N, CA, C and O of each residue as an XYZ file, in Angstrom:
584
protein
N      22.747      1.901      1.565
C      22.879      0.981      0.454
C      21.557      0.925     -0.306
O      20.491      0.814      0.300
N      21.627      0.999     -1.595
C      20.423      0.944     -2.435
C      20.118     -0.512     -2.750
O      21.019     -1.306     -3.019
N      18.848     -0.846     -2.712
C      18.403     -2.214     -2.992
C      17.487     -2.232     -4.202
O      16.755     -1.279     -4.470
N      17.546     -3.325     -4.913
C      16.656     -3.536     -6.052
C      15.404     -4.238     -5.544
O      15.481     -5.173     -4.746
N      14.261     -3.781     -6.012
C      12.984     -4.364     -5.619
C      12.230     -4.745     -6.885
O      12.164     -3.967     -7.837
N      11.666     -5.939     -6.890
C      10.862     -6.376     -8.023
C       9.392     -6.159     -7.684
O       8.922     -6.567     -6.621
N       8.676     -5.516     -8.590
C       7.258     -5.228     -8.392
C       6.491     -5.784     -9.579
O       6.911     -5.629    -10.725
N       5.372     -6.428     -9.305
C       4.545     -6.972    -10.376
C       3.378     -6.026    -10.627
O       2.607     -5.718     -9.718
N       3.259     -5.572    -11.863
C       2.218     -4.636    -12.264
C       1.473     -5.193    -13.459
O       1.985     -6.033    -14.199
N       0.259     -4.714    -13.631
C      -0.456     -5.044    -14.856
C       0.145     -4.218    -15.982
O       0.852     -3.241    -15.732
N      -0.132     -4.603    -17.210
C       0.357     -3.820    -18.356
C      -0.153     -2.391    -18.283
O       0.573     -1.448    -18.597
N      -1.397     -2.233    -17.870
C      -2.002     -0.906    -17.775
C      -1.296     -0.050    -16.719
O      -1.022      1.126    -16.955
N      -1.003     -0.638    -15.560
C      -0.314      0.105    -14.506
C       1.089      0.515    -14.944
O       1.512      1.648    -14.714
N       1.805     -0.408    -15.574
C       3.158     -0.109    -16.037
C       3.129      0.996    -17.102
O       3.959      1.905    -17.083
N       2.183      0.911    -18.017
C       2.075      1.931    -19.066
C       1.792      3.299    -18.446
O       2.354      4.306    -18.878
N       0.932      3.335    -17.447
C       0.606      4.596    -16.786
C       1.842      5.180    -16.100
O       2.102      6.379    -16.201
N       2.602      4.334    -15.405
C       3.813      4.815    -14.732
C       4.848      5.292    -15.741
O       5.479      6.328    -15.535
N       5.030      4.550    -16.827
C       6.001      4.957    -17.854
C       5.603      6.277    -18.504
O       6.448      7.132    -18.766
N       4.318      6.431    -18.757
C       3.818      7.656    -19.377
C       4.100      8.858    -18.480
O       4.546      9.905    -18.949
N       3.836      8.696    -17.191
C       4.070      9.798    -16.259
C       5.562     10.097    -16.122
O       5.957     11.260    -16.042
N       6.391      9.052    -16.096
C       7.846      9.256    -16.020
C       8.342      9.989    -17.265
O       9.153     10.909    -17.164
N       7.856      9.585    -18.434
C       8.266     10.229    -19.683
C       7.802     11.684    -19.711
O       8.537     12.562    -20.165
N       6.602     11.938    -19.235
C       6.079     13.303    -19.202
C       6.976     14.204    -18.360
O       7.160     15.379    -18.678
N       7.524     13.656    -17.303
C       8.411     14.426    -16.424
C       9.884     14.326    -16.855
O      10.771     14.893    -16.217
N      10.120     13.595    -17.945
C      11.475     13.401    -18.484
C      12.410     12.782    -17.448
O      13.529     13.245    -17.227
N      11.903     11.707    -16.817
C      12.676     10.955    -15.820
C      12.691      9.486    -16.213
O      11.806      9.008    -16.922
N      13.710      8.782    -15.741
C      13.689      7.333    -15.916
C      12.584      6.782    -15.023
O      12.178      7.426    -14.056
N      12.110      5.609    -15.347
C      11.058      4.987    -14.546
C      11.541      4.799    -13.107
O      10.799      5.055    -12.159
N      12.775      4.355    -12.952
C      13.341      4.154    -11.616
C      13.368      5.455    -10.820
O      12.959      5.483     -9.659
N      13.846      6.532    -11.440
C      13.919      7.828    -10.759
C      12.521      8.328    -10.407
O      12.300      8.842     -9.311
N      11.584      8.179    -11.330
C      10.215      8.625    -11.081
C       9.622      7.902     -9.876
O       9.027      8.529     -9.000
N       9.788      6.576     -9.837
C       9.237      5.803     -8.722
C       9.907      6.176     -7.405
O       9.244      6.277     -6.372
N      11.215      6.379     -7.443
C      11.937      6.782     -6.235
C      11.415      8.123     -5.735
O      11.213      8.313     -4.536
N      11.201      9.044     -6.657
C      10.679     10.357     -6.268
C       9.250     10.270     -5.743
O       8.863     11.045     -4.868
N       8.473      9.344     -6.264
C       7.115      9.163     -5.773
C       7.107      8.625     -4.343
O       6.239      8.972     -3.542
N       8.073      7.781     -4.039
C       8.142      7.182     -2.708
C       8.707      8.134     -1.664
O       8.244      8.133     -0.523
N       9.677      8.934     -2.019
C      10.363      9.791     -1.051
C       9.425     10.766     -0.332
O       9.458     10.815      0.897
N       8.594     11.542     -1.033
C       7.708     12.472     -0.318
C       6.720     11.740      0.587
O       6.430     12.196      1.693
N       6.212     10.619      0.120
C       5.262      9.862      0.930
C       5.931      9.369      2.201
O       5.356      9.446      3.287
N       7.143      8.865      2.060
C       7.897      8.364      3.217
C       8.168      9.502      4.197
O       7.955      9.353      5.400
N       8.638     10.641      3.680
C       8.990     11.772      4.534
C       7.755     12.396      5.188
O       7.773     12.746      6.368
N       6.693     12.526      4.412
C       5.483     13.183      4.894
C       4.769     12.358      5.953
O       4.126     12.916      6.843
N       4.872     11.053      5.870
C       4.101     10.189      6.758
C       4.980      9.430      7.745
O       4.597      8.364      8.229
N       6.125      9.961      8.038
C       6.995      9.349      9.039
C       7.391      7.926      8.694
O       7.495      7.079      9.581
N       7.613      7.654      7.425
C       8.035      6.320      7.001
C       6.889      5.427      6.572
O       7.115      4.330      6.062
N       5.636      5.891      6.777
C       4.478      5.078      6.383
C       4.194      5.294      4.910
O       3.558      6.277      4.528
N       4.670      4.364      4.077
C       4.546      4.506      2.628
C       3.137      4.168      2.141
O       2.815      4.423      0.980
N       2.296      3.602      3.003
C       0.967      3.195      2.570
C      -0.117      4.118      3.119
O      -1.288      3.740      3.167
N       0.269      5.343      3.537
C      -0.711      6.310      3.998
C      -1.682      6.598      2.855
O      -1.301      6.484      1.689
N      -2.924      6.967      3.162
C      -3.934      7.130      2.105
C      -3.543      8.061      0.973
O      -3.951      7.830     -0.165
N      -2.766      9.108      1.237
C      -2.388     10.035      0.176
C      -0.915      9.899     -0.183
O      -0.255     10.894     -0.480
N      -0.401      8.690     -0.160
C       1.030      8.462     -0.386
C       1.399      8.428     -1.861
O       2.528      8.060     -2.184
N       0.517      8.787     -2.755
C       0.887      8.920     -4.149
C       0.332      7.842     -5.055
O      -0.588      7.103     -4.702
N       0.926      7.779     -6.234
C       0.470      6.897     -7.297
C       0.519      5.429     -6.876
O      -0.407      4.670     -7.160
N       1.588      5.033     -6.208
C       1.723      3.622     -5.833
C       0.655      3.201     -4.842
O       0.106      2.104     -4.944
N       0.358      4.061     -3.890
C      -0.693      3.747     -2.927
C      -2.047      3.639     -3.636
O      -2.862      2.779     -3.301
N      -2.281      4.516     -4.613
C      -3.537      4.474     -5.364
C      -3.645      3.163     -6.147
O      -4.717      2.560     -6.206
N      -2.542      2.728     -6.744
C      -2.549      1.465     -7.482
C      -2.803      0.295     -6.546
O      -3.540     -0.630     -6.887
N      -2.191      0.334     -5.362
C      -2.403     -0.728     -4.380
C      -3.852     -0.752     -3.923
O      -4.459     -1.816     -3.803
N      -4.399      0.424     -3.670
C      -5.787      0.514     -3.236
C      -6.727     -0.042     -4.311
O      -7.694     -0.737     -3.999
N      -6.434      0.268     -5.573
C      -7.254     -0.220     -6.680
C      -7.209     -1.751     -6.746
O      -8.234     -2.403     -6.946
N      -6.003     -2.315     -6.575
C      -5.865     -3.779     -6.601
C      -6.618     -4.432     -5.455
O      -7.298     -5.439     -5.645
N      -6.494     -3.852     -4.257
C      -7.183     -4.414     -3.099
C      -8.696     -4.349     -3.270
O      -9.408     -5.278     -2.891
N      -9.181     -3.259     -3.836
C     -10.618     -3.131     -4.075
C     -11.093     -4.191     -5.063
O     -12.163     -4.772     -4.882
N     -10.302     -4.445     -6.109
C     -10.663     -5.470     -7.090
C     -10.687     -6.852     -6.441
O     -11.573     -7.661     -6.719
N      -9.713     -7.115     -5.579
C      -9.698     -8.413     -4.888
C     -10.879     -8.537     -3.935
O     -11.474     -9.609     -3.825
N     -11.224     -7.458     -3.246
C     -12.370     -7.487     -2.343
C     -13.650     -7.756     -3.126
O     -14.510     -8.510     -2.670
N     -13.780     -7.146     -4.298
C     -14.944     -7.393     -5.145
C     -15.005     -8.858     -5.558
O     -16.073     -9.469     -5.531
N     -13.867     -9.420     -5.937
C     -13.826    -10.827     -6.352
C     -14.183    -11.741     -5.186
O     -14.915    -12.715     -5.360
N     -13.671    -11.429     -4.003
C     -14.001    -12.242     -2.831
C     -15.489    -12.143     -2.511
O     -16.120    -13.144     -2.169
N     -16.046    -10.948     -2.621
C     -17.476    -10.773     -2.383
C     -18.308    -11.586     -3.367
O     -19.313    -12.189     -2.990
N     -17.891    -11.599     -4.615
C     -18.603    -12.381     -5.631
C     -18.505    -13.873     -5.326
O     -19.485    -14.604     -5.467
N     -17.324    -14.323     -4.910
C     -17.169    -15.733     -4.527
C     -18.054    -16.079     -3.340
O     -18.650    -17.155     -3.309
N     -18.147    -15.188     -2.369
C     -18.997    -15.421     -1.206
C     -20.461    -15.513     -1.616
O     -21.189    -16.376     -1.127
N     -20.893    -14.636     -2.503
C     -22.280    -14.707     -2.988
C     -22.536    -16.024     -3.701
O     -23.608    -16.607     -3.543
N     -21.582    -16.501     -4.477
C     -21.726    -17.785     -5.172
C     -21.882    -18.918     -4.171
O     -22.749    -19.776     -4.336
N     -21.053    -18.929     -3.137
C     -21.133    -19.978     -2.122
C     -22.474    -19.913     -1.392
O     -23.064    -20.949     -1.085
N     -22.954    -18.705     -1.115
C     -24.240    -18.564     -0.440
C     -25.378    -19.139     -1.292
O     -26.262    -19.818     -0.769
N     -25.357    -18.870     -2.583
C     -26.391    -19.398     -3.474
C     -26.298    -20.921     -3.552
O     -27.315    -21.614     -3.536
N     -25.070    -21.435     -3.637
C     -24.887    -22.881     -3.691
C     -25.411    -23.540     -2.408
O     -26.074    -24.576     -2.464
N     -25.114    -22.944     -1.273
C     -25.585    -23.485     -0.001
C     -27.106    -23.444      0.075
O     -27.736    -24.397      0.533
N     -27.689    -22.350     -0.371
C     -29.146    -22.240     -0.377
C     -29.774    -23.324     -1.250
O     -30.780    -23.925     -0.873
N     -29.176    -23.573     -2.422
C     -29.704    -24.604     -3.314
C     -29.558    -25.995     -2.705
O     -30.435    -26.843     -2.871
N     -28.449    -26.232     -2.000
C     -28.253    -27.521     -1.332
C     -29.312    -27.739     -0.260
O     -29.892    -28.821     -0.172
N     -29.567    -26.724      0.552
C     -30.573    -26.847      1.605
C     -31.956    -27.065      0.999
O     -32.711    -27.912      1.476
N     -32.291    -26.324     -0.032
C     -33.588    -26.489     -0.687
C     -33.741    -27.898     -1.239
O     -34.774    -28.538     -1.043
N     -32.715    -28.380     -1.927
C     -32.764    -29.729     -2.495
C     -32.888    -30.784     -1.400
O     -33.657    -31.736     -1.532
N     -32.138    -30.612     -0.330
C     -32.187    -31.570      0.780
C     -33.572    -31.599      1.403
O     -34.141    -32.669      1.614
N     -34.110    -30.430      1.695
C     -35.420    -30.369      2.340
C     -36.533    -30.858      1.413
O     -37.555    -31.365      1.877
N     -36.336    -30.708      0.128
C     -37.348    -31.143     -0.838
C     -37.348    -32.660     -1.011
O     -38.406    -33.270     -1.163
N     -36.172    -33.264     -0.987
C     -36.059    -34.679     -1.330
C     -36.026    -35.639     -0.144
O     -36.316    -36.824     -0.310
N     -35.685    -35.161      1.029
C     -35.640    -36.069      2.176
C     -37.017    -36.180      2.819
O     -37.699    -35.176      3.026
N     -37.420    -37.415      3.133
C     -38.731    -37.583      3.789
C     -38.645    -37.160      5.264
O     -37.561    -37.095      5.844
N     -39.794    -36.881      5.843
C     -39.863    -36.579      7.269
C     -39.436    -37.818      8.046
O     -39.640    -38.946      7.596
N     -38.850    -37.602      9.199
C     -38.423    -38.727     10.042
C     -39.621    -39.172     10.883
O     -40.231    -38.364     11.584
N     -39.957    -40.486     10.806
C     -41.053    -40.994     11.657
C     -40.699    -40.800     13.137
O     -39.539    -40.934     13.526
N     -41.675    -40.492     13.930
C     -41.469    -40.209     15.354
C     -40.766    -41.359     16.066
O     -39.988    -41.124     16.990
N     -41.023    -42.588     15.656
C     -40.409    -43.754     16.315
C     -38.907    -43.853     16.031
O     -38.176    -44.470     16.806
N     -38.442    -43.260     14.942
C     -37.023    -43.330     14.572
C     -36.269    -42.019     14.816
O     -35.064    -41.936     14.581
N     -36.979    -41.014     15.282
C     -36.406    -39.678     15.381
C     -35.157    -39.638     16.266
O     -34.141    -39.077     15.857
N     -35.209    -40.215     17.461
C     -34.077    -40.149     18.385
C     -32.845    -40.831     17.783
O     -31.740    -40.297     17.871
N     -33.025    -41.992     17.181
C     -31.916    -42.741     16.585
C     -31.329    -41.974     15.398
O     -30.110    -41.873     15.267
N     -32.177    -41.443     14.550
C     -31.691    -40.722     13.374
C     -31.004    -39.407     13.731
O     -30.017    -39.031     13.099
N     -31.515    -38.714     14.731
C     -30.881    -37.471     15.164
C     -29.487    -37.771     15.701
O     -28.538    -37.049     15.395
N     -29.353    -38.828     16.498
C     -28.043    -39.201     17.045
C     -27.076    -39.564     15.916
O     -25.915    -39.154     15.938
N     -27.546    -40.324     14.939
C     -26.697    -40.710     13.811
C     -26.314    -39.467     12.992
O     -25.170    -39.339     12.556
N     -27.258    -38.568     12.790
C     -26.981    -37.345     12.042
C     -25.963    -36.473     12.751
O     -25.080    -35.901     12.111
N     -26.079    -36.367     14.077
C     -25.114    -35.571     14.834
C     -23.723    -36.188     14.763
O     -22.733    -35.464     14.664
N     -23.636    -37.511     14.813
C     -22.339    -38.189     14.714
C     -21.725    -37.949     13.330
O     -20.539    -37.638     13.226
N     -22.520    -38.090     12.278
C     -22.006    -37.851     10.926
C     -21.576    -36.397     10.752
O     -20.596    -36.106     10.066
N     -22.318    -35.493     11.380
C     -21.970    -34.076     11.305
C     -20.631    -33.814     11.983
O     -19.813    -33.069     11.444
N     -20.385    -34.407     13.150
C     -19.096    -34.237     13.838
C     -17.957    -34.789     12.978
O     -16.885    -34.186     12.924
N     -18.168    -35.915     12.312
C     -17.143    -36.480     11.421
C     -16.855    -35.528     10.263
O     -15.702    -35.303      9.895
N     -17.910    -34.984      9.706
C     -17.753    -34.029      8.603
C     -16.971    -32.798      9.071
O     -16.088    -32.320      8.358
N     -17.287    -32.282     10.262
C     -16.562    -31.125     10.797
C     -15.075    -31.430     10.962
O     -14.233    -30.590     10.645
N     -14.743    -32.632     11.457
C     -13.335    -33.008     11.612
C     -12.642    -33.073     10.255
O     -11.491    -32.654     10.133
N     -13.317    -33.589      9.241
C     -12.724    -33.638      7.903
C     -12.484    -32.229      7.369
O     -11.437    -31.968      6.778
N     -13.419    -31.334      7.563
C     -13.263    -29.950      7.105
C     -12.112    -29.278      7.854
O     -11.300    -28.585      7.242
N     -12.036    -29.473      9.163
C     -10.945    -28.889      9.946
C      -9.595    -29.405      9.446
O      -8.645    -28.632      9.320
N      -9.506    -30.701      9.163
C      -8.262    -31.268      8.634
C      -7.896    -30.673      7.288
O      -6.731    -30.368      7.033
N      -8.890    -30.507      6.429
C      -8.645    -29.906      5.117
C      -8.180    -28.464      5.263
O      -7.259    -28.042      4.564
N      -8.799    -27.702      6.156
C      -8.391    -26.321      6.376
C      -6.966    -26.240      6.932
O      -6.192    -25.376      6.521
N      -6.615    -27.134      7.862
C      -5.238    -27.160      8.379
C      -4.252    -27.438      7.248
O      -3.199    -26.807      7.163
N      -4.602    -28.386      6.382
C      -3.737    -28.733      5.248
C      -3.579    -27.539      4.306
O      -2.467    -27.251      3.864
N      -4.662    -26.849      3.995
C      -4.598    -25.684      3.114
C      -3.788    -24.557      3.743
O      -3.026    -23.881      3.052
N      -3.948    -24.349      5.058
C      -3.157    -23.311      5.742
C      -1.681    -23.655      5.721
O      -0.842    -22.774      5.529
N      -1.353    -24.923      5.917
C       0.054    -25.340      5.893
C       0.646    -25.120      4.509
O       1.780    -24.659      4.388
N      -0.112    -25.445      3.461
C       0.355    -25.210      2.086
C       0.559    -23.717      1.848
O       1.567    -23.306      1.273
N      -0.400    -22.911      2.293
C      -0.313    -21.465      2.100
C       0.879    -20.901      2.854
O       1.593    -20.046      2.330
N       1.104    -21.367      4.074
C       2.253    -20.911      4.859
C       3.567    -21.276      4.202
O       4.511    -20.487      4.211
N       3.633    -22.480      3.625
C       4.853    -22.908      2.942
C       5.100    -22.037      1.715
O       6.243    -21.673      1.438
N       4.043    -21.698      0.975
C       4.191    -20.839     -0.199
C       4.642    -19.445      0.209
O       5.464    -18.837     -0.476
N       4.111    -18.928      1.325
C       4.521    -17.598      1.792
C       5.979    -17.608      2.218
O       6.716    -16.669      1.915
N       6.408    -18.653      2.916
C       7.809    -18.731      3.335
C       8.712    -18.835      2.113
O       9.792    -18.245      2.094
N       8.285    -19.577      1.092
C       9.061    -19.710     -0.131
C       9.157    -18.361     -0.837
O      10.220    -17.994     -1.339
N       8.047    -17.623     -0.877
C       8.044    -16.293     -1.494
C       8.932    -15.328     -0.748
O       9.621    -14.518     -1.368
N       8.934    -15.398      0.585
C       9.792    -14.512      1.374
C      11.257    -14.846      1.128
O      12.098    -13.948      1.083
N      11.566    -16.112      0.972
C      12.952    -16.511      0.707
C      13.394    -16.053     -0.677
O      14.587    -15.878     -0.927
N      12.428    -15.859     -1.578
C      12.723    -15.407     -2.932
C      13.238    -13.965     -2.926
O      13.935    -13.544     -3.849
N      12.887    -13.209     -1.870
C      13.390    -11.848     -1.745
C      12.482    -10.795     -2.327
O      12.670     -9.609     -2.055
N      11.500    -11.187     -3.119
C      10.624    -10.168     -3.708
C       9.158    -10.449     -3.422
O       8.281     -9.794     -3.986
N       8.883    -11.402     -2.563
C       7.500    -11.683     -2.181
C       6.755    -12.541     -3.156
O       5.578    -12.822     -2.933
N       7.374    -12.974     -4.226
C       6.700    -13.800     -5.221
C       6.954    -15.262     -4.922
O       8.083    -15.661     -4.636
N       5.897    -16.060     -4.989
C       6.053    -17.496     -4.786
C       6.536    -18.120     -6.089
O       6.165    -17.676     -7.176
N       7.358    -19.142     -5.973
C       7.825    -19.851     -7.164
C       6.687    -20.669     -7.748
O       5.853    -21.190     -7.008
N       6.644    -20.784     -9.051
C       5.593    -21.569     -9.698
C       6.041    -22.994     -9.863
O       5.294    -23.819    -10.390
């Protein structure tokens, strides 16, 4: 039985696929099917093998772009954290020796509270993400509803 699959592409990716299909005088559907068949047959059903064709190359390009974006976000967070530490160390006075034990205990308690709040927030975000993934899977094409 043949199934319909919905794929989301950028305008550039779609134009490239249409151009190649037209060059070969095939419908877009036929061209894509032909691109998938050799990859599937050659790699024992593994359609995402490194040399699986145009679609694998497009997927690899998208993943690389996302990895670059994640790396940039990580660098931003690192700079923000560095600035926070610098500001904190610059503006907070030294703790007098007579108050050190009390302040360290209070700081550790506040830190544990902060960690619990972060853990709760992460659990909440994971639950939201899981619900969106389940909704997308129920959609049949992997897309989450807006």
